[in-house]
N, C-alpha and C positions, 0 to 999 in steps of 0.2 A: 518145169523149168528144166534147162540142160545144164548138169552139174560138171565142171570140167576141174579137176581130173579125179576121179573115183581111185585112179592109182595113188594120189598122194595119202588119202586116208587109209586105202589097203595097205600101203606101206607101214603106216603108222600103228595099225592094230597087229600086224604080222611080226612086229618087234615083241618078243616075249616079255618084256618089260610092261608093254601097255595092252597086252591081249586082253584084258578085261573091258576094252574100249569097242570090241567088234560089234557087239550086239547093239549098243546104242548108237554108232556111227552107222551102222546098215539101217537101222531105224531111221534115223535123221536124213539117211541118203533117199531111202524109200519116200518119205514124205516130202521132201525138197523136190525130188525127181517128178512127183505127181501134181505138185503146186503150181499156181500161177499167180506170182508175186509180181505185181505190178509197181509196187513202190515199197519203202522201208515200212511204211504203216500197214501194207497188208502181211508182211514178215511178222511184224509186231503182234498183230491181230492173232496170228497162229501160235507165235512163239513170244508170248509175254515176257519170259525171262531173258529174251535176246536183247542185247545191247547194241544201239545204232552208234557208229564211232565216227562217221563221217566218211568222206571219199567214197560214199556207197558201200561200206563196209558194215558188216553185221557180225557180233561176236555170238555164238551160241554156247551154252553151258551144255557138257556132255558127260553123261555118267553120273549123274547126280551132283553136275558141278566139278566133278574131278578133273575133267579136261577142258580145254578152250578151242574152239573151231572159229576160225575168221574167213569169212566168204565175201569177196568183192562181187556186187551184182551190177549188171548190165540189165536194169530192168526193162527197157524197150525190146531188147533183143531176148528175153526171158532166160539170161544165162546168168550161172554163178561159179566163181573163179575161187577154188579152194586156195587160200593165201597162208593160211596156217593152221597146224593142229599141234596142241601140245599142253603141258601140264600148267597148273597155275604159276608155279615157279619160272617155266619156261617163257608162259605169256607175259609176266611181269618184266621180263628181260627185253622185250620188243615194243615198237611203237605200233599199236593196233592200228592207228589211222593212216599210216603209210606203208605197212608191210604189204 
């Protein structure tokens, strides 16, 4: 998968408040970059804890569920667009299906 944009998640982990997210986000990125996710079900097969929220969006639990990462996928094009990364409180303040 081509993940767009690493800069979004790098900016998040470079914030001193969220520095503990760097290792788990890098791990997620490495897995996603090497994946061939053709559908939401192929994502779910690899990440059983991921939530499918509609509009081709998937919510990943990061750092033991401390953070949430929302990615919008273009499955035929094998692209994932980072739409959101934040804490649970920040996640609760948005609409995961439309962000």
